[in-house]
LOSE-998875 format. One record per residue (C-alpha): residue number from 1; residue in one letter; x negated, y negated, z negated. Coordinates in steps of 0.001 Angstrom, whole numbers, plus 500000, padded with zeros to 6 digits. Each point is the difference from the previous one (the first is absolute). Layout:
residues N
<sekol tormi="NUM" torvo="a" east="X" north="Y" up="Z"/>
...
***
This chain:
residues 384
<sekol tormi="1" torvo="x" east="480122" north="506139" up="516981"/>
<sekol tormi="2" torvo="x" east="499626" north="497042" up="502390"/>
<sekol tormi="3" torvo="x" east="501203" north="500992" up="503428"/>
<sekol tormi="4" torvo="x" east="496890" north="501914" up="501054"/>
<sekol tormi="5" torvo="x" east="497484" north="497342" up="498910"/>
<sekol tormi="6" torvo="x" east="496780" north="501712" up="498842"/>
<sekol tormi="7" torvo="x" east="499645" north="499499" up="496222"/>
<sekol tormi="8" torvo="x" east="496314" north="499062" up="500361"/>
<sekol tormi="9" torvo="x" east="500852" north="497204" up="502488"/>
<sekol tormi="10" torvo="x" east="502740" north="498680" up="497756"/>
<sekol tormi="11" torvo="x" east="497751" north="500077" up="496937"/>
<sekol tormi="12" torvo="x" east="497111" north="498324" up="501809"/>
<sekol tormi="13" torvo="x" east="502175" north="497166" up="501317"/>
<sekol tormi="14" torvo="x" east="501630" north="499514" up="496601"/>
<sekol tormi="15" torvo="x" east="496593" north="499752" up="498311"/>
<sekol tormi="16" torvo="x" east="498662" north="497585" up="502610"/>
<sekol tormi="17" torvo="x" east="503005" north="497680" up="499802"/>
<sekol tormi="18" torvo="x" east="499819" north="500055" up="496198"/>
<sekol tormi="19" torvo="x" east="496262" north="499217" up="500091"/>
<sekol tormi="20" torvo="x" east="500417" north="497021" up="502312"/>
<sekol tormi="21" torvo="x" east="503313" north="498811" up="498593"/>
<sekol tormi="22" torvo="x" east="501565" north="500091" up="503467"/>
<sekol tormi="23" torvo="x" east="503731" north="500156" up="500654"/>
<sekol tormi="24" torvo="x" east="501561" north="503103" up="501499"/>
<sekol tormi="25" torvo="x" east="500324" north="498876" up="503634"/>
<sekol tormi="26" torvo="x" east="499452" north="501972" up="503229"/>
<sekol tormi="27" torvo="x" east="496925" north="497854" up="500749"/>
<sekol tormi="28" torvo="x" east="498351" north="500692" up="496632"/>
<sekol tormi="29" torvo="x" east="500894" north="503712" up="500207"/>
<sekol tormi="30" torvo="x" east="498401" north="500235" up="503476"/>
<sekol tormi="31" torvo="x" east="496867" north="498242" up="498748"/>
<sekol tormi="32" torvo="x" east="499715" north="502365" up="497017"/>
<sekol tormi="33" torvo="x" east="500481" north="503066" up="502197"/>
<sekol tormi="34" torvo="x" east="497359" north="498877" up="502524"/>
<sekol tormi="35" torvo="x" east="497479" north="499565" up="497196"/>
<sekol tormi="36" torvo="x" east="500078" north="503774" up="499681"/>
<sekol tormi="37" torvo="x" east="498082" north="500166" up="503260"/>
<sekol tormi="38" torvo="x" east="502500" north="501562" up="502347"/>
<sekol tormi="39" torvo="x" east="502526" north="498686" up="502569"/>
<sekol tormi="40" torvo="x" east="503596" north="499628" up="498876"/>
<sekol tormi="41" torvo="x" east="503214" north="499633" up="501965"/>
<sekol tormi="42" torvo="x" east="503015" north="497816" up="499432"/>
<sekol tormi="43" torvo="x" east="502083" north="502974" up="498858"/>
<sekol tormi="44" torvo="x" east="497575" north="500837" up="497194"/>
<sekol tormi="45" torvo="x" east="499737" north="496367" up="498912"/>
<sekol tormi="46" torvo="x" east="503784" north="499655" up="499787"/>
<sekol tormi="47" torvo="x" east="500365" north="503337" up="498195"/>
<sekol tormi="48" torvo="x" east="497427" north="499032" up="497359"/>
<sekol tormi="49" torvo="x" east="501497" north="496510" up="499702"/>
<sekol tormi="50" torvo="x" east="503517" north="501383" up="499452"/>
<sekol tormi="51" torvo="x" east="498757" north="502577" up="497497"/>
<sekol tormi="52" torvo="x" east="498120" north="497355" up="498008"/>
<sekol tormi="53" torvo="x" east="502983" north="497646" up="499957"/>
<sekol tormi="54" torvo="x" east="502168" north="502805" up="498593"/>
<sekol tormi="55" torvo="x" east="497349" north="500650" up="497366"/>
<sekol tormi="56" torvo="x" east="499593" north="496310" up="499136"/>
<sekol tormi="57" torvo="x" east="503537" north="498649" up="500340"/>
<sekol tormi="58" torvo="x" east="502438" north="502894" up="499933"/>
<sekol tormi="59" torvo="x" east="500315" north="503414" up="498416"/>
<sekol tormi="60" torvo="x" east="497267" north="501552" up="502139"/>
<sekol tormi="61" torvo="x" east="500882" north="503447" up="501349"/>
<sekol tormi="62" torvo="x" east="503312" north="499879" up="498116"/>
<sekol tormi="63" torvo="x" east="501371" north="497137" up="502127"/>
<sekol tormi="64" torvo="x" east="501585" north="502246" up="502634"/>
<sekol tormi="65" torvo="x" east="501549" north="502238" up="497327"/>
<sekol tormi="66" torvo="x" east="501540" north="497047" up="498172"/>
<sekol tormi="67" torvo="x" east="501597" north="498881" up="503276"/>
<sekol tormi="68" torvo="x" east="501694" north="503348" up="500694"/>
<sekol tormi="69" torvo="x" east="503823" north="499855" up="499895"/>
<sekol tormi="70" torvo="x" east="501457" north="501319" up="496772"/>
<sekol tormi="71" torvo="x" east="496746" north="500258" up="498030"/>
<sekol tormi="72" torvo="x" east="500559" north="499364" up="496288"/>
<sekol tormi="73" torvo="x" east="496659" north="501161" up="498564"/>
<sekol tormi="74" torvo="x" east="496404" north="500358" up="501172"/>
<sekol tormi="75" torvo="x" east="497764" north="502001" up="497646"/>
<sekol tormi="76" torvo="x" east="496216" north="500306" up="500255"/>
<sekol tormi="77" torvo="x" east="498329" north="502876" up="498129"/>
<sekol tormi="78" torvo="x" east="496356" north="499156" up="500569"/>
<sekol tormi="79" torvo="x" east="498419" north="499844" up="503444"/>
<sekol tormi="80" torvo="x" east="501398" north="503255" up="501392"/>
<sekol tormi="81" torvo="x" east="503759" north="499860" up="499302"/>
<sekol tormi="82" torvo="x" east="502572" north="497370" up="500928"/>
<sekol tormi="83" torvo="x" east="503689" north="500810" up="499511"/>
<sekol tormi="84" torvo="x" east="503186" north="498160" up="500931"/>
<sekol tormi="85" torvo="x" east="503642" north="500285" up="499021"/>
<sekol tormi="86" torvo="x" east="502689" north="499181" up="502556"/>
<sekol tormi="87" torvo="x" east="502901" north="501066" up="497823"/>
<sekol tormi="88" torvo="x" east="499716" north="503742" up="500608"/>
<sekol tormi="89" torvo="x" east="497144" north="500814" up="497648"/>
<sekol tormi="90" torvo="x" east="496236" north="499530" up="500239"/>
<sekol tormi="91" torvo="x" east="498170" north="500570" up="503292"/>
<sekol tormi="92" torvo="x" east="496238" north="500366" up="500388"/>
<sekol tormi="93" torvo="x" east="498696" north="497703" up="502761"/>
<sekol tormi="94" torvo="x" east="496937" north="500245" up="502236"/>
<sekol tormi="95" torvo="x" east="498584" north="496722" up="498628"/>
<sekol tormi="96" torvo="x" east="496656" north="500320" up="498241"/>
<sekol tormi="97" torvo="x" east="497505" north="497552" up="498519"/>
<sekol tormi="98" torvo="x" east="496301" north="500092" up="500857"/>
<sekol tormi="99" torvo="x" east="499010" north="500607" up="496382"/>
<sekol tormi="100" torvo="x" east="500819" north="499182" up="496387"/>
<sekol tormi="101" torvo="x" east="498423" north="496559" up="500320"/>
<sekol tormi="102" torvo="x" east="502484" north="499100" up="502743"/>
<sekol tormi="103" torvo="x" east="502962" north="500881" up="497763"/>
<sekol tormi="104" torvo="x" east="498489" north="498080" up="497105"/>
<sekol tormi="105" torvo="x" east="499383" north="496909" up="502169"/>
<sekol tormi="106" torvo="x" east="503581" north="499990" up="501210"/>
<sekol tormi="107" torvo="x" east="501387" north="500400" up="496477"/>
<sekol tormi="108" torvo="x" east="497833" north="497179" up="498658"/>
<sekol tormi="109" torvo="x" east="500885" north="497667" up="502872"/>
<sekol tormi="110" torvo="x" east="503747" north="500590" up="499568"/>
<sekol tormi="111" torvo="x" east="499623" north="499369" up="496271"/>
<sekol tormi="112" torvo="x" east="498257" north="496712" up="500781"/>
<sekol tormi="113" torvo="x" east="502827" north="499022" up="502365"/>
<sekol tormi="114" torvo="x" east="502380" north="500510" up="497073"/>
<sekol tormi="115" torvo="x" east="497840" north="497857" up="497726"/>
<sekol tormi="116" torvo="x" east="498684" north="502840" up="497843"/>
<sekol tormi="117" torvo="x" east="496626" north="501648" up="499418"/>
<sekol tormi="118" torvo="x" east="499224" north="503656" up="500614"/>
<sekol tormi="119" torvo="x" east="496587" north="501249" up="498951"/>
<sekol tormi="120" torvo="x" east="498236" north="502296" up="497543"/>
<sekol tormi="121" torvo="x" east="501046" north="497838" up="497052"/>
<sekol tormi="122" torvo="x" east="503616" north="499837" up="501201"/>
<sekol tormi="123" torvo="x" east="500481" north="503219" up="502014"/>
<sekol tormi="124" torvo="x" east="503744" north="499871" up="500667"/>
<sekol tormi="125" torvo="x" east="502484" north="497397" up="501174"/>
<sekol tormi="126" torvo="x" east="503729" north="499664" up="500662"/>
<sekol tormi="127" torvo="x" east="501313" north="496984" up="501907"/>
<sekol tormi="128" torvo="x" east="502162" north="498688" up="502810"/>
<sekol tormi="129" torvo="x" east="498336" north="498863" up="503224"/>
<sekol tormi="130" torvo="x" east="501155" north="496780" up="501721"/>
<sekol tormi="131" torvo="x" east="502168" north="501951" up="502484"/>
<sekol tormi="132" torvo="x" east="501870" north="501709" up="497141"/>
<sekol tormi="133" torvo="x" east="498144" north="503325" up="500163"/>
<sekol tormi="134" torvo="x" east="499431" north="501567" up="496574"/>
<sekol tormi="135" torvo="x" east="496304" north="500903" up="499651"/>
<sekol tormi="136" torvo="x" east="498463" north="502315" up="497408"/>
<sekol tormi="137" torvo="x" east="496447" north="501321" up="499951"/>
<sekol tormi="138" torvo="x" east="497677" north="501963" up="497712"/>
<sekol tormi="139" torvo="x" east="496285" north="500181" up="500745"/>
<sekol tormi="140" torvo="x" east="497833" north="503108" up="500161"/>
<sekol tormi="141" torvo="x" east="498727" north="501719" up="497809"/>
<sekol tormi="142" torvo="x" east="503026" north="499407" up="497753"/>
<sekol tormi="143" torvo="x" east="502081" north="501117" up="502964"/>
<sekol tormi="144" torvo="x" east="499191" north="503258" up="501779"/>
<sekol tormi="145" torvo="x" east="499145" north="501024" up="502676"/>
<sekol tormi="146" torvo="x" east="499356" north="496314" up="500701"/>
<sekol tormi="147" torvo="x" east="501499" north="496539" up="499710"/>
<sekol tormi="148" torvo="x" east="503799" north="500157" up="500057"/>
<sekol tormi="149" torvo="x" east="502173" north="497415" up="501735"/>
<sekol tormi="150" torvo="x" east="503797" north="499949" up="499806"/>
<sekol tormi="151" torvo="x" east="502009" north="497570" up="502140"/>
<sekol tormi="152" torvo="x" east="503765" north="499658" up="499587"/>
<sekol tormi="153" torvo="x" east="501340" north="498321" up="503136"/>
<sekol tormi="154" torvo="x" east="502899" north="497560" up="499593"/>
<sekol tormi="155" torvo="x" east="502985" north="500717" up="502164"/>
<sekol tormi="156" torvo="x" east="499970" north="497955" up="503197"/>
<sekol tormi="157" torvo="x" east="503763" north="499710" up="499731"/>
<sekol tormi="158" torvo="x" east="502567" north="500456" up="497269"/>
<sekol tormi="159" torvo="x" east="502165" north="503019" up="500640"/>
<sekol tormi="160" torvo="x" east="503670" north="499503" up="499294"/>
<sekol tormi="161" torvo="x" east="502120" north="502679" up="498388"/>
<sekol tormi="162" torvo="x" east="501434" north="501016" up="503378"/>
<sekol tormi="163" torvo="x" east="496478" north="500753" up="501278"/>
<sekol tormi="164" torvo="x" east="499193" north="502016" up="496883"/>
<sekol tormi="165" torvo="x" east="503224" north="501947" up="500497"/>
<sekol tormi="166" torvo="x" east="499154" north="500565" up="503664"/>
<sekol tormi="167" torvo="x" east="496603" north="501410" up="498977"/>
<sekol tormi="168" torvo="x" east="501736" north="502709" up="497995"/>
<sekol tormi="169" torvo="x" east="498749" north="498735" up="496643"/>
<sekol tormi="170" torvo="x" east="503549" north="499660" up="498697"/>
<sekol tormi="171" torvo="x" east="503448" north="501195" up="501049"/>
<sekol tormi="172" torvo="x" east="502803" north="497680" up="501046"/>
<sekol tormi="173" torvo="x" east="501807" north="500737" up="496719"/>
<sekol tormi="174" torvo="x" east="496863" north="499132" up="498051"/>
<sekol tormi="175" torvo="x" east="499502" north="496764" up="501949"/>
<sekol tormi="176" torvo="x" east="503598" north="499002" up="499269"/>
<sekol tormi="177" torvo="x" east="499416" north="500558" up="496279"/>
<sekol tormi="178" torvo="x" east="496835" north="497896" up="500055"/>
<sekol tormi="179" torvo="x" east="501848" north="497164" up="501711"/>
<sekol tormi="180" torvo="x" east="502538" north="500087" up="497177"/>
<sekol tormi="181" torvo="x" east="497239" north="500011" up="497380"/>
<sekol tormi="182" torvo="x" east="498661" north="496742" up="501473"/>
<sekol tormi="183" torvo="x" east="503425" north="498421" up="500581"/>
<sekol tormi="184" torvo="x" east="501128" north="500687" up="496405"/>
<sekol tormi="185" torvo="x" east="496734" north="498499" up="498667"/>
<sekol tormi="186" torvo="x" east="498984" north="503112" up="498089"/>
<sekol tormi="187" torvo="x" east="496550" north="499885" up="498429"/>
<sekol tormi="188" torvo="x" east="497909" north="502793" up="501491"/>
<sekol tormi="189" torvo="x" east="496550" north="501505" up="500299"/>
<sekol tormi="190" torvo="x" east="498628" north="501650" up="503135"/>
<sekol tormi="191" torvo="x" east="497745" north="502827" up="498846"/>
<sekol tormi="192" torvo="x" east="497699" north="502619" up="501500"/>
<sekol tormi="193" torvo="x" east="496394" north="500947" up="500461"/>
<sekol tormi="194" torvo="x" east="497317" north="498143" up="501936"/>
<sekol tormi="195" torvo="x" east="500866" north="499524" up="503667"/>
<sekol tormi="196" torvo="x" east="503604" north="501172" up="499757"/>
<sekol tormi="197" torvo="x" east="501398" north="496773" up="501474"/>
<sekol tormi="198" torvo="x" east="501126" north="498195" up="496834"/>
<sekol tormi="199" torvo="x" east="499013" north="496535" up="501206"/>
<sekol tormi="200" torvo="x" east="501505" north="500599" up="503447"/>
<sekol tormi="201" torvo="x" east="503341" north="501030" up="498512"/>
<sekol tormi="202" torvo="x" east="500020" north="497143" up="497481"/>
<sekol tormi="203" torvo="x" east="499344" north="497498" up="502796"/>
<sekol tormi="204" torvo="x" east="502900" north="501440" up="501992"/>
<sekol tormi="205" torvo="x" east="502337" north="499779" up="497004"/>
<sekol tormi="206" torvo="x" east="498987" north="496409" up="499241"/>
<sekol tormi="207" torvo="x" east="500845" north="499128" up="503603"/>
<sekol tormi="208" torvo="x" east="503616" north="500896" up="499116"/>
<sekol tormi="209" torvo="x" east="500211" north="497450" up="497170"/>
<sekol tormi="210" torvo="x" east="502608" north="497249" up="500379"/>
<sekol tormi="211" torvo="x" east="498367" north="497213" up="502079"/>
<sekol tormi="212" torvo="x" east="501209" north="497474" up="497399"/>
<sekol tormi="213" torvo="x" east="497832" north="501629" up="497318"/>
<sekol tormi="214" torvo="x" east="496437" north="498961" up="499151"/>
<sekol tormi="215" torvo="x" east="497497" north="502892" up="499831"/>
<sekol tormi="216" torvo="x" east="496869" north="499496" up="497907"/>
<sekol tormi="217" torvo="x" east="497307" north="502613" up="500645"/>
<sekol tormi="218" torvo="x" east="497189" north="500720" up="497543"/>
<sekol tormi="219" torvo="x" east="497235" north="502247" up="501351"/>
<sekol tormi="220" torvo="x" east="496445" north="501094" up="499376"/>
<sekol tormi="221" torvo="x" east="499414" north="499998" up="503747"/>
<sekol tormi="222" torvo="x" east="502443" north="498343" up="502376"/>
<sekol tormi="223" torvo="x" east="501664" north="502846" up="501908"/>
<sekol tormi="224" torvo="x" east="503743" north="499365" up="499971"/>
<sekol tormi="225" torvo="x" east="501351" north="498155" up="503036"/>
<sekol tormi="226" torvo="x" east="503809" north="500147" up="499720"/>
<sekol tormi="227" torvo="x" east="502008" north="498580" up="502852"/>
<sekol tormi="228" torvo="x" east="501774" north="497400" up="497893"/>
<sekol tormi="229" torvo="x" east="500350" north="496214" up="500301"/>
<sekol tormi="230" torvo="x" east="499022" north="499099" up="496416"/>
<sekol tormi="231" torvo="x" east="496943" north="501868" up="498720"/>
<sekol tormi="232" torvo="x" east="497205" north="498556" up="497877"/>
<sekol tormi="233" torvo="x" east="497065" north="501982" up="498662"/>
<sekol tormi="234" torvo="x" east="497396" north="499972" up="497255"/>
<sekol tormi="235" torvo="x" east="496830" north="502071" up="500259"/>
<sekol tormi="236" torvo="x" east="497708" north="500963" up="497133"/>
<sekol tormi="237" torvo="x" east="496310" north="499198" up="500062"/>
<sekol tormi="238" torvo="x" east="497128" north="502006" up="498508"/>
<sekol tormi="239" torvo="x" east="497175" north="498400" up="498055"/>
<sekol tormi="240" torvo="x" east="497124" north="498651" up="502071"/>
<sekol tormi="241" torvo="x" east="496399" north="501189" up="499749"/>
<sekol tormi="242" torvo="x" east="499558" north="497838" up="496888"/>
<sekol tormi="243" torvo="x" east="502986" north="501697" up="498352"/>
<sekol tormi="244" torvo="x" east="502218" north="496902" up="500161"/>
<sekol tormi="245" torvo="x" east="503116" north="498975" up="501906"/>
<sekol tormi="246" torvo="x" east="502126" north="503124" up="499541"/>
<sekol tormi="247" torvo="x" east="503764" north="499580" up="500474"/>
<sekol tormi="248" torvo="x" east="501655" north="503274" up="498928"/>
<sekol tormi="249" torvo="x" east="503316" north="501314" up="501240"/>
<sekol tormi="250" torvo="x" east="501609" north="499611" up="496578"/>
<sekol tormi="251" torvo="x" east="499335" north="496263" up="500015"/>
<sekol tormi="252" torvo="x" east="501544" north="499686" up="503450"/>
<sekol tormi="253" torvo="x" east="503155" north="501853" up="498947"/>
<sekol tormi="254" torvo="x" east="500473" north="497399" up="497269"/>
<sekol tormi="255" torvo="x" east="499392" north="497186" up="502498"/>
<sekol tormi="256" torvo="x" east="502490" north="501534" up="502423"/>
<sekol tormi="257" torvo="x" east="502739" north="499841" up="497357"/>
<sekol tormi="258" torvo="x" east="499678" north="496194" up="500087"/>
<sekol tormi="259" torvo="x" east="500468" north="499902" up="503766"/>
<sekol tormi="260" torvo="x" east="503751" north="500663" up="500005"/>
<sekol tormi="261" torvo="x" east="499869" north="503496" up="501513"/>
<sekol tormi="262" torvo="x" east="503211" north="501657" up="501130"/>
<sekol tormi="263" torvo="x" east="497901" north="503128" up="500523"/>
<sekol tormi="264" torvo="x" east="496783" north="500508" up="498050"/>
<sekol tormi="265" torvo="x" east="497822" north="502596" up="501729"/>
<sekol tormi="266" torvo="x" east="496765" north="501537" up="498708"/>
<sekol tormi="267" torvo="x" east="498308" north="501671" up="502949"/>
<sekol tormi="268" torvo="x" east="498353" north="502676" up="497869"/>
<sekol tormi="269" torvo="x" east="500615" north="500487" up="496287"/>
<sekol tormi="270" torvo="x" east="496870" north="501506" up="498505"/>
<sekol tormi="271" torvo="x" east="499099" north="498115" up="496823"/>
<sekol tormi="272" torvo="x" east="501134" north="497678" up="497237"/>
<sekol tormi="273" torvo="x" east="502219" north="498060" up="502427"/>
<sekol tormi="274" torvo="x" east="502606" north="502751" up="499552"/>
<sekol tormi="275" torvo="x" east="500931" north="498471" up="496630"/>
<sekol tormi="276" torvo="x" east="500693" north="496575" up="501506"/>
<sekol tormi="277" torvo="x" east="501853" north="501476" up="502967"/>
<sekol tormi="278" torvo="x" east="502331" north="502031" up="497780"/>
<sekol tormi="279" torvo="x" east="500521" north="496998" up="497741"/>
<sekol tormi="280" torvo="x" east="500977" north="497931" up="503044"/>
<sekol tormi="281" torvo="x" east="502415" north="502646" up="501222"/>
<sekol tormi="282" torvo="x" east="501586" north="499992" up="496531"/>
<sekol tormi="283" torvo="x" east="500541" north="496239" up="499967"/>
<sekol tormi="284" torvo="x" east="502310" north="499461" up="502922"/>
<sekol tormi="285" torvo="x" east="497647" north="500475" up="502964"/>
<sekol tormi="286" torvo="x" east="502085" north="502481" up="501966"/>
<sekol tormi="287" torvo="x" east="498668" north="501994" up="502920"/>
<sekol tormi="288" torvo="x" east="496376" north="500052" up="498840"/>
<sekol tormi="289" torvo="x" east="497890" north="502721" up="501550"/>
<sekol tormi="290" torvo="x" east="496537" north="501328" up="500688"/>
<sekol tormi="291" torvo="x" east="497988" north="503106" up="500776"/>
<sekol tormi="292" torvo="x" east="498437" north="502452" up="497573"/>
<sekol tormi="293" torvo="x" east="497675" north="502965" up="500415"/>
<sekol tormi="294" torvo="x" east="501716" north="503132" up="498660"/>
<sekol tormi="295" torvo="x" east="499974" north="503676" up="500919"/>
<sekol tormi="296" torvo="x" east="503779" north="500297" up="499721"/>
<sekol tormi="297" torvo="x" east="503007" north="497920" up="499031"/>
<sekol tormi="298" torvo="x" east="500153" north="501905" up="496719"/>
<sekol tormi="299" torvo="x" east="496468" north="498873" up="499137"/>
<sekol tormi="300" torvo="x" east="500872" north="496306" up="500213"/>
<sekol tormi="301" torvo="x" east="500990" north="499489" up="496313"/>
<sekol tormi="302" torvo="x" east="496742" north="501542" up="498760"/>
<sekol tormi="303" torvo="x" east="498020" north="497900" up="502468"/>
<sekol tormi="304" torvo="x" east="501756" north="496778" up="498964"/>
<sekol tormi="305" torvo="x" east="499645" north="500826" up="496312"/>
<sekol tormi="306" torvo="x" east="496267" north="500621" up="500319"/>
<sekol tormi="307" torvo="x" east="499482" north="496683" up="501828"/>
<sekol tormi="308" torvo="x" east="502120" north="498116" up="497485"/>
<sekol tormi="309" torvo="x" east="498283" north="501596" up="497005"/>
<sekol tormi="310" torvo="x" east="496609" north="498992" up="501393"/>
<sekol tormi="311" torvo="x" east="501345" north="496427" up="500006"/>
<sekol tormi="312" torvo="x" east="500995" north="500256" up="496340"/>
<sekol tormi="313" torvo="x" east="503677" north="500965" up="500307"/>
<sekol tormi="314" torvo="x" east="501095" north="503022" up="497949"/>
<sekol tormi="315" torvo="x" east="501312" north="503110" up="501724"/>
<sekol tormi="316" torvo="x" east="503565" north="499670" up="498738"/>
<sekol tormi="317" torvo="x" east="500124" north="496319" up="500900"/>
<sekol tormi="318" torvo="x" east="498612" north="500786" up="503459"/>
<sekol tormi="319" torvo="x" east="502645" north="502665" up="500551"/>
<sekol tormi="320" torvo="x" east="502723" north="497607" up="498864"/>
<sekol tormi="321" torvo="x" east="498747" north="497269" up="502322"/>
<sekol tormi="322" torvo="x" east="499776" north="502412" up="502933"/>
<sekol tormi="323" torvo="x" east="503515" north="501341" up="499531"/>
<sekol tormi="324" torvo="x" east="501405" north="496474" up="499795"/>
<sekol tormi="325" torvo="x" east="497910" north="498504" up="502785"/>
<sekol tormi="326" torvo="x" east="499865" north="502560" up="502814"/>
<sekol tormi="327" torvo="x" east="503114" north="501421" up="501630"/>
<sekol tormi="328" torvo="x" east="498595" north="502260" up="502720"/>
<sekol tormi="329" torvo="x" east="496854" north="501826" up="501076"/>
<sekol tormi="330" torvo="x" east="499391" north="500719" up="503685"/>
<sekol tormi="331" torvo="x" east="497353" north="502711" up="500351"/>
<sekol tormi="332" torvo="x" east="497961" north="500866" up="503097"/>
<sekol tormi="333" torvo="x" east="497503" north="502724" up="500754"/>
<sekol tormi="334" torvo="x" east="498218" north="501690" up="502887"/>
<sekol tormi="335" torvo="x" east="501131" north="503251" up="501557"/>
<sekol tormi="336" torvo="x" east="497677" north="502937" up="500817"/>
<sekol tormi="337" torvo="x" east="499036" north="498399" up="503328"/>
<sekol tormi="338" torvo="x" east="499310" north="496628" up="498379"/>
<sekol tormi="339" torvo="x" east="503249" north="498315" up="501061"/>
<sekol tormi="340" torvo="x" east="501379" north="497394" up="497598"/>
<sekol tormi="341" torvo="x" east="503585" north="500214" up="498794"/>
<sekol tormi="342" torvo="x" east="502399" north="498748" up="497339"/>
<sekol tormi="343" torvo="x" east="500692" north="503043" up="497840"/>
<sekol tormi="344" torvo="x" east="502144" north="498723" up="497179"/>
<sekol tormi="345" torvo="x" east="502025" north="497166" up="498527"/>
<sekol tormi="346" torvo="x" east="500197" north="500194" up="496233"/>
<sekol tormi="347" torvo="x" east="501583" north="497926" up="497236"/>
<sekol tormi="348" torvo="x" east="498375" north="499023" up="496702"/>
<sekol tormi="349" torvo="x" east="501880" north="500945" up="496815"/>
<sekol tormi="350" torvo="x" east="499234" north="499733" up="496298"/>
<sekol tormi="351" torvo="x" east="499866" north="503290" up="498069"/>
<sekol tormi="352" torvo="x" east="499416" north="499377" up="496330"/>
<sekol tormi="353" torvo="x" east="496621" north="498345" up="499491"/>
<sekol tormi="354" torvo="x" east="498866" north="500640" up="503576"/>
<sekol tormi="355" torvo="x" east="501064" north="499273" up="503560"/>
<sekol tormi="356" torvo="x" east="500314" north="502431" up="502880"/>
<sekol tormi="357" torvo="x" east="500765" north="499957" up="503704"/>
<sekol tormi="358" torvo="x" east="502951" north="502106" up="501111"/>
<sekol tormi="359" torvo="x" east="500152" north="501066" up="503644"/>
<sekol tormi="360" torvo="x" east="502970" north="498330" up="501681"/>
<sekol tormi="361" torvo="x" east="499323" north="501117" up="503585"/>
<sekol tormi="362" torvo="x" east="497345" north="502308" up="501393"/>
<sekol tormi="363" torvo="x" east="499078" north="500057" up="503691"/>
<sekol tormi="364" torvo="x" east="498295" north="502507" up="502253"/>
<sekol tormi="365" torvo="x" east="500979" north="503221" up="498264"/>
<sekol tormi="366" torvo="x" east="501212" north="503056" up="501900"/>
<sekol tormi="367" torvo="x" east="503537" north="498881" up="499193"/>
<sekol tormi="368" torvo="x" east="499354" north="496503" up="501324"/>
<sekol tormi="369" torvo="x" east="501069" north="497159" up="497694"/>
<sekol tormi="370" torvo="x" east="500833" north="501179" up="496488"/>
<sekol tormi="371" torvo="x" east="501633" north="498091" up="497162"/>
<sekol tormi="372" torvo="x" east="498425" north="500341" up="496564"/>
<sekol tormi="373" torvo="x" east="501049" north="499384" up="496389"/>
<sekol tormi="374" torvo="x" east="499399" north="496262" up="500331"/>
<sekol tormi="375" torvo="x" east="502308" north="499489" up="502975"/>
<sekol tormi="376" torvo="x" east="502983" north="498827" up="497937"/>
<sekol tormi="377" torvo="x" east="497866" north="497322" up="498344"/>
<sekol tormi="378" torvo="x" east="498630" north="498865" up="503371"/>
<sekol tormi="379" torvo="x" east="503565" north="499678" up="501303"/>
<sekol tormi="380" torvo="x" east="500904" north="497955" up="496929"/>
<sekol tormi="381" torvo="x" east="497001" north="497679" up="500492"/>
<sekol tormi="382" torvo="x" east="500838" north="499491" up="503683"/>
<sekol tormi="383" torvo="x" east="503650" north="499255" up="499187"/>
<sekol tormi="384" torvo="x" east="499369" north="497337" up="497372"/>
***
């Protein structure tokens, strides 16, 4: 776990420094090691010192994984399994923890860094760390085979649409269509499953927005970093340990409407805020957008309706709002090898008392790019 440092040496030094209240310095580490009654060299002192600093100040044995180029997720399944995702699917790493206690300590320390508690009375936590990393943990024995840690790593740079096209995630024809969607100020949702690249694509599309326009971002956790000269952001806040101080996403959407947005963006639509977002899109706020978890573009109306109904809006009213508010759906998924790709652009239409998404263009089939039944409507929207 710690660069060849014997676990018993590390544990003994940690206990001694905790007992005496000493800082983690090479001098104090050397003193603690010598108290074990055997000679120690400079190499061992430095190795133990570095390992303890990672445990106390960083992400412990996960530090090197988080620094790897292209890593989007680091997943800990107890002491024996640590996985990473570099955009091509999950990979099992050689990193291991000494024991369950080591995983638990790391999870609790990261929770403390984020200002939250993680213990038997409150055995799970979801928060954003100061560097932007999304941190989620569930303690053992609720989680098996041990304490689970999930880290979503923020992108170190915002990919533009050209880079996404170069990666093979979308064809040149598809990229041209997306540029038109942004230029014509269509309201759209970027949809897909977890880890399909929704936030990355949305950030790239927002970077194409007219520089004269003001973008107001509303997010649960600050992830979007569009390359644009006028971006302001609001971030929700969970309740503190006393249950006070919560600022929900829905409240922030309402606040954003008073901030003169040319583009209102909800980073991830997953609750009652969908009602306020659709209302905003229906009252002259063109070009609004966001991301939404959905298994397919066709599932989007049912997903929106269920979220809206939970917020007190009837199904028919939700369908009517959706059809009026959202012009296009851009859907992504992962291929068999884990590669992310834009699969479909759909348009939202009203059909009686419900709404549905018609495929306008489908990408990546054996025939290449295919036009669907919604293509004529997409052309009409882009021509207006």
